[in-house]
C-alpha positions as CSV (number, residue, x, y, z in Angstrom):
1,M,-13.0,-6.7,8.1
2,G,-10.1,-9.0,9.2
3,F,-11.7,-12.0,7.6
4,V,-12.3,-10.1,4.3
5,L,-8.7,-9.0,4.2
6,F,-7.5,-12.5,4.9
7,M,-9.6,-13.9,2.0
8,I,-8.3,-11.1,-0.3
9,A,-4.7,-11.9,0.6
10,T,-5.3,-15.7,0.0
11,L,-6.9,-15.1,-3.3
12,M,-4.0,-12.8,-4.4
13,F,-1.5,-15.5,-3.5
14,G,-3.4,-18.1,-5.5
15,M,-3.8,-15.7,-8.4
16,F,-0.1,-15.0,-8.7
17,V,0.8,-18.7,-8.3
18,L,-1.4,-19.5,-11.2
19,L,0.1,-16.9,-13.5
20,P,2.1,-18.5,-16.3
21,G,5.9,-18.0,-16.5
22,D,8.7,-17.6,-14.0
23,P,9.3,-14.1,-12.7
24,A,13.0,-15.0,-12.0
25,A,13.6,-15.8,-15.7
26,S,13.0,-12.1,-16.8
27,F,15.9,-11.0,-14.5
28,V,18.4,-13.5,-15.7
29,E,20.3,-12.7,-18.9
30,E,19.7,-14.9,-21.9
31,G,22.4,-17.6,-22.2
32,L,23.2,-17.9,-18.5
33,S,23.1,-21.3,-17.0
34,R,20.2,-23.0,-15.2
35,K,22.2,-22.7,-12.0
36,A,22.0,-18.9,-12.2
37,L,18.2,-19.1,-12.6
38,E,17.9,-21.4,-9.6
39,R,20.2,-19.0,-7.6
40,Q,17.8,-16.2,-8.4
41,R,14.7,-18.2,-7.4
42,E,16.4,-19.1,-4.1
43,L,17.2,-15.5,-3.5
44,W,13.5,-14.5,-3.8
45,G,12.3,-17.6,-1.9
46,L,10.6,-19.1,-4.9
47,D,12.3,-22.4,-4.5
48,A,10.4,-23.2,-1.3
49,P,7.3,-25.5,-1.2
50,L,4.1,-23.8,-2.0
51,H,2.7,-24.1,1.6
52,V,5.9,-22.6,3.0
53,Q,5.6,-19.7,0.5
54,Y,2.0,-19.2,1.5
55,L,2.7,-19.1,5.3
56,R,5.7,-16.8,4.7
57,Y,3.5,-14.6,2.6
58,L,0.7,-14.4,5.2
59,G,3.3,-13.4,7.8
60,N,4.6,-10.6,5.6
61,V,1.1,-9.4,4.8
62,A,0.2,-9.2,8.5
63,T,3.1,-6.8,9.0
64,L,2.6,-5.0,5.7
65,E,6.0,-6.2,4.6
66,F,6.0,-7.1,0.9
67,G,9.7,-7.3,0.4
68,V,11.8,-5.7,-2.4
69,S,10.6,-4.7,-5.8
70,F,12.0,-7.1,-8.5
71,R,12.2,-4.2,-10.9
72,A,13.3,-1.2,-8.8
73,Q,15.3,-3.1,-6.2
74,V,13.9,-0.9,-3.4
75,P,11.4,-1.8,-0.7
76,V,7.8,-2.2,-2.0
77,R,6.6,0.2,0.7
78,E,8.7,3.0,-0.7
79,V,7.3,2.5,-4.2
80,L,3.7,2.3,-3.0
81,V,3.7,5.3,-0.6
82,E,4.8,7.6,-3.4
83,K,2.3,6.1,-5.9
84,F,-0.6,6.2,-3.5
85,L,0.0,9.8,-2.7
86,N,0.0,10.7,-6.4
87,S,-3.3,8.8,-6.9
88,I,-4.9,10.5,-3.9
89,A,-3.9,13.9,-5.3
90,M,-6.1,13.0,-8.3
91,M,-8.9,11.2,-6.5
92,L,-9.5,13.6,-3.6
93,P,-10.6,16.6,-5.6
94,A,-12.6,14.3,-8.0
95,L,-14.3,12.7,-4.9
96,I,-15.3,16.1,-3.6
97,L,-16.7,17.2,-7.0
98,I,-18.6,13.9,-7.3
99,M,-20.2,14.0,-3.9
100,V,-21.0,17.7,-3.8
101,G,-22.1,17.9,-7.5
102,G,-24.1,14.6,-7.3
103,T,-25.9,15.7,-4.1
104,V,-26.8,19.1,-5.4
105,I,-27.8,18.0,-8.9
106,G,-29.7,14.9,-7.6
107,A,-31.6,17.0,-5.0
108,Y,-32.7,19.5,-7.7
109,L,-33.7,16.7,-10.1
110,G,-35.7,14.9,-7.5
111,W,-37.5,18.0,-6.4
112,R,-38.3,18.9,-10.1
113,R,-39.3,15.4,-11.1
114,G,-41.0,15.1,-14.4
115,T,-39.5,18.3,-15.9
116,A,-37.6,18.4,-19.2
117,V,-34.4,19.3,-17.3
118,E,-34.7,16.2,-15.1
119,K,-35.3,13.8,-18.0
120,T,-32.4,15.3,-20.0
121,A,-30.0,15.2,-17.1
122,V,-30.8,11.6,-16.3
123,L,-30.3,10.5,-19.9
124,A,-27.0,12.5,-20.2
125,G,-25.7,11.0,-16.9
126,L,-26.5,7.4,-18.0
127,A,-24.9,8.0,-21.4
128,V,-21.7,9.4,-19.8
129,E,-21.5,6.6,-17.3
130,S,-21.8,3.9,-20.0
131,M,-18.6,5.2,-21.6
132,P,-15.5,3.2,-20.8
133,S,-13.1,5.3,-18.7
134,F,-10.3,5.1,-21.2
135,F,-12.6,6.3,-24.0
136,A,-13.8,9.2,-21.9
137,G,-10.2,10.1,-21.1
138,I,-9.2,10.0,-24.8
139,V,-12.2,12.2,-25.7
140,M,-11.1,14.7,-23.1
141,L,-7.5,14.6,-24.4
142,M,-8.6,15.1,-28.0
143,L,-10.9,18.1,-27.1
144,F,-9.0,20.1,-24.4
145,S,-5.4,19.1,-25.0
146,Y,-4.8,18.2,-28.7
147,G,-7.7,20.1,-30.1
148,L,-7.9,23.4,-28.1
149,G,-4.5,23.2,-26.5
150,W,-5.8,24.5,-23.2
151,L,-4.4,21.8,-20.9
152,P,-1.3,19.5,-20.8
153,S,-1.8,15.9,-22.0
154,S,0.1,13.9,-19.3
155,G,2.0,13.9,-16.1
156,M,1.7,15.8,-12.8
157,G,4.0,18.6,-13.9
158,P,6.5,19.8,-16.5
159,S,8.9,17.1,-17.5
160,G,12.2,17.2,-15.6
161,S,10.6,19.3,-12.8
162,G,11.3,16.6,-10.1
163,G,10.7,17.8,-6.6
164,S,8.9,16.2,-3.7
165,F,5.2,15.3,-3.6
166,V,4.3,18.4,-1.6
167,A,6.3,20.7,-3.9
168,T,4.6,19.2,-6.9
169,V,1.1,19.4,-5.6
170,F,1.4,23.0,-4.4
171,S,3.2,24.2,-7.5
172,S,1.4,26.7,-9.8
173,D,1.5,24.1,-12.7
174,F,-0.2,21.3,-10.8
175,P,-3.9,22.5,-11.3
176,R,-3.4,22.6,-15.1
177,Y,-2.0,19.1,-15.2
178,A,-4.6,17.7,-12.8
179,A,-7.6,19.3,-14.5
180,L,-8.2,16.7,-17.2
181,P,-7.9,13.5,-15.2
182,V,-9.8,15.0,-12.3
183,L,-12.6,16.2,-14.5
184,T,-12.8,12.9,-16.4
185,L,-13.0,11.0,-13.1
186,A,-15.7,13.4,-11.8
187,V,-17.8,13.5,-14.9
188,R,-17.9,9.7,-15.1
189,G,-18.5,9.3,-11.3
190,V,-21.2,11.9,-10.7
191,N,-24.0,9.9,-12.2
192,G,-24.2,7.4,-9.3
193,P,-24.7,9.8,-6.4
194,M,-26.9,12.0,-8.6
195,L,-29.4,9.2,-9.3
196,L,-29.2,8.0,-5.7
197,M,-30.0,11.5,-4.3
198,R,-32.7,12.0,-6.9
199,T,-34.4,8.7,-5.9
200,S,-34.1,9.6,-2.2
201,M,-35.5,13.1,-2.7
202,I,-38.5,11.6,-4.6
203,E,-39.2,9.3,-1.7
204,I,-38.8,12.0,0.9
205,R,-40.9,14.5,-1.0
206,G,-44.2,12.7,-0.2
207,S,-43.4,12.6,3.5
208,D,-46.0,13.9,6.0
209,F,-43.6,16.4,7.7
210,L,-43.0,18.2,4.3
211,M,-46.7,18.4,3.7
212,L,-47.0,19.9,7.2
213,L,-44.4,22.5,6.4
214,E,-46.1,23.4,3.2
215,A,-49.4,23.8,5.1
216,K,-47.7,26.1,7.6
217,G,-46.6,28.4,4.8
218,V,-42.9,27.7,5.1
219,S,-40.9,28.9,2.1
220,E,-39.9,26.4,-0.6
221,L,-36.2,26.9,0.0
222,R,-36.5,25.9,3.7
223,I,-38.7,22.9,2.8
224,V,-36.0,21.7,0.3
225,R,-33.3,22.1,3.0
226,H,-35.3,19.9,5.4
227,A,-35.9,17.4,2.6
228,V,-32.2,17.3,1.7
229,R,-31.1,16.7,5.3
230,N,-33.3,13.6,5.4
231,A,-32.6,12.4,1.9
232,I,-28.8,12.6,2.2
233,L,-28.3,9.6,4.5
234,P,-28.0,7.0,1.7
235,M,-25.2,9.1,0.2
236,I,-23.1,8.3,3.3
237,T,-23.3,4.6,2.4
238,Y,-22.6,5.3,-1.3
239,F,-19.4,7.1,-0.3
240,G,-17.8,3.8,0.7
241,V,-18.8,2.2,-2.6
242,L,-17.5,5.2,-4.5
243,I,-14.0,4.8,-3.1
244,G,-13.7,1.3,-4.5
245,T,-15.2,2.4,-7.9
246,L,-12.6,5.2,-8.1
247,F,-9.7,2.9,-7.4
248,Q,-11.0,0.6,-10.2
249,G,-10.9,3.4,-12.7
250,Q,-7.4,4.5,-11.7
251,V,-5.7,1.9,-13.7
252,L,-7.0,3.0,-17.1
253,L,-7.2,6.7,-16.4
254,E,-3.6,6.9,-15.1
255,T,-2.4,5.0,-18.1
256,V,-4.3,7.3,-20.5
257,F,-3.1,10.5,-18.8
258,G,0.4,9.3,-17.9
259,W,-0.3,9.9,-14.2
260,P,2.4,8.3,-11.9
261,G,-0.1,6.8,-9.5
262,I,-1.0,3.4,-8.1
263,G,-2.9,2.4,-11.3
264,R,0.0,3.1,-13.5
265,A,2.3,1.3,-11.1
266,V,0.1,-1.8,-11.4
267,V,0.3,-1.8,-15.2
268,D,4.1,-1.4,-15.1
269,A,4.5,-4.1,-12.5
270,L,2.3,-6.5,-14.4
271,A,4.4,-6.0,-17.5
272,A,7.6,-6.6,-15.6
273,R,6.1,-9.5,-13.6
274,D,7.0,-7.5,-10.4
275,F,4.9,-9.7,-8.1
276,P,5.8,-7.9,-4.8
277,V,4.7,-4.5,-6.1
278,L,1.5,-6.1,-7.5
279,Q,0.6,-7.8,-4.3
280,G,1.4,-4.8,-2.2
281,A,-0.7,-2.5,-4.4
282,F,-3.7,-4.8,-4.4
283,F,-3.6,-5.3,-0.7
284,F,-3.1,-1.6,0.2
285,T,-6.0,-0.8,-2.1
286,A,-8.1,-3.5,-0.3
287,I,-7.2,-2.0,3.1
288,V,-8.4,1.5,1.9
289,V,-11.6,0.2,0.4
290,V,-12.6,-2.2,3.2
291,G,-11.5,0.4,5.8
292,M,-13.6,3.1,4.3
293,N,-16.6,0.8,4.2
294,L,-16.1,0.2,7.9
295,V,-15.9,3.9,8.7
296,V,-19.0,4.5,6.7
297,D,-20.9,1.8,8.5
298,V,-19.9,3.2,11.9
299,L,-20.6,6.8,10.8
300,Y,-24.0,5.9,9.5
301,G,-25.0,4.6,13.0
302,Y,-24.1,8.0,14.5
303,L,-25.9,10.0,11.9
304,D,-29.1,7.9,12.0
305,P,-30.0,6.7,15.5
306,R,-32.5,4.3,14.1
307,V,-29.7,2.0,12.9
308,R,-28.4,1.6,16.5
309,V,-31.8,0.6,17.9
310,T,-31.9,-3.1,19.1
311,G,-34.9,-5.4,19.2
312,D,-35.1,-5.0,23.0
313,E,-35.2,-1.2,22.8
314,V,-38.0,-1.5,20.2
315,R,-40.1,-3.7,22.4
316,A,-39.4,-1.4,25.4
């Protein structure tokens, strides 16, 4: 995990170095002297040799210190904490819907393989997943916001409401504002776990222990419960992959729905060439994704003892 994060940090540094243009130039008024531009570059440490900038950058990354936002003139951590919380407020309910809905629907489709319902659901899921996230968001806006007028089109709450993150999330207006982005994220993301659970159920259904239960006259509902318990293990692995997938979709969805999260912050920072915010956002996202994959790997070993068995134990 440490090596992966080191490589991500190195690639980010190289990526921003290769970007065209000078970030200091956008903060110096037109007509000012070259000396003013050099003073601004010196203030941000951009005048140092590249290797010095890199070593300084690695030191800052190791302490999660990304300096001050060029645009907002506040510490990057203050900007990112607020944006990450806003993104999590959208992602967490969508993640629950995706995992629960995908597991239940996939288990049903796998158990009813070959039926018209199964074939229709698989085709519908593939069709929805093939939509770009921004297109799916625009369709949802046109239907439920501009067309029917049931739900607001953007933001986390009424304009000018202000308030802290906790006050916003627990306000009576928040569910209405969160409904469209959460549903869009859930509808596009449910196909992956649904198909995975369907495939796992199909493999488990032919197992000897299920045939034994059928021969003993156990009810179908209990047999399905036993099958789901054994088929659900691959879903744990997919959970880590899903976290990264959701973060990728945040950039476009938060732009479409005007959601003040980390994806929207990345777009705004890129437009303003606010490199500290971009680097901080990318690295914090990498920590979450890589960290969740580590948690999933460890958790999988506890849930399935076969993963922890070594070669010596097998021979014994």
